[in-house]
C-alpha positions in Angstrom: -16.2 2.0 -71.7 -13.2 0.1 -70.2 -13.2 -0.8 -66.5 -9.8 0.0 -65.4 -10.2 -0.5 -61.6 -7.6 -3.5 -61.7 -5.0 -1.7 -64.1 -1.8 -1.5 -62.3 0.0 0.0 -65.1 -1.3 2.4 -68.0 1.3 2.0 -70.9 1.4 4.7 -73.7 2.6 3.1 -76.7 3.8 5.6 -79.6 4.1 3.5 -82.7 6.8 4.3 -85.2 7.8 2.5 -88.6 11.6 2.2 -87.1 11.0 2.2 -83.1 8.4 2.5 -80.7 8.4 4.6 -77.5 6.9 3.5 -74.7 5.6 5.6 -71.5 4.1 3.9 -68.4 2.6 5.1 -65.2 0.6 3.5 -62.3 -2.8 4.8 -61.2 -1.1 7.1 -58.5 1.1 8.6 -61.2 4.6 6.9 -60.7 6.2 6.8 -64.0 7.8 3.1 -64.3 8.8 3.1 -68.2 10.0 5.8 -70.2 12.1 4.5 -73.1 12.3 3.9 -76.8 11.6 -0.1 -77.9 12.5 -2.0 -81.1 9.9 -2.5 -83.7 9.8 -6.2 -82.7 7.1 -8.4 -81.5 9.2 -10.8 -79.4 10.6 -7.4 -77.6 7.7 -6.0 -77.0 5.7 -9.1 -75.6 9.1 -9.0 -73.4 8.2 -5.7 -71.9 4.7 -6.4 -71.4 5.8 -9.6 -69.9 8.1 -7.7 -67.4 5.7 -5.0 -66.2 3.0 -7.5 -65.9 4.8 -9.8 -63.7 6.0 -6.9 -61.6 3.0 -4.8 -61.3 0.1 -6.7 -62.4 -2.5 -5.9 -65.3 -1.1 -3.5 -68.0 -3.4 -1.3 -70.2 -2.0 -0.4 -73.4 -2.7 2.6 -75.1 -1.7 2.8 -78.6 -0.9 6.2 -80.9 -0.6 5.5 -84.0 -1.9 7.2 -87.3 -3.1 4.2 -89.3 -3.2 0.3 -88.6 0.2 -0.4 -89.6 0.3 -3.1 -86.6 -2.4 -5.0 -85.5 -1.8 -5.4 -81.7 -5.3 -7.3 -81.5 -3.3 -10.2 -82.6 -1.6 -10.5 -79.1 -3.5 -7.9 -76.9 -7.1 -7.7 -76.0 -7.5 -4.6 -78.3 -9.9 -1.8 -78.5 -9.1 0.9 -81.5 -10.3 4.5 -80.9 -10.0 7.0 -83.5 -8.0 10.1 -82.3 -8.8 12.2 -84.6 -12.6 12.6 -83.8 
């Protein structure tokens, strides 16, 4: 179980081969981001840094069919099999 009491933004990241899509919401349901993102680690980091600076802790939930990308390299990551 993940403790989410101090999470300021829940960021859903739909991973694609060409580009990704991010949707972020605060715990009270305010949408703070909904946009395509380039498939670039530095640009993803920049988005995460900006959200963290503005709101606080960001919890990233990644939707991907396979482990094409290893987000655990730069995030505290937990992989959950969505097919089960």
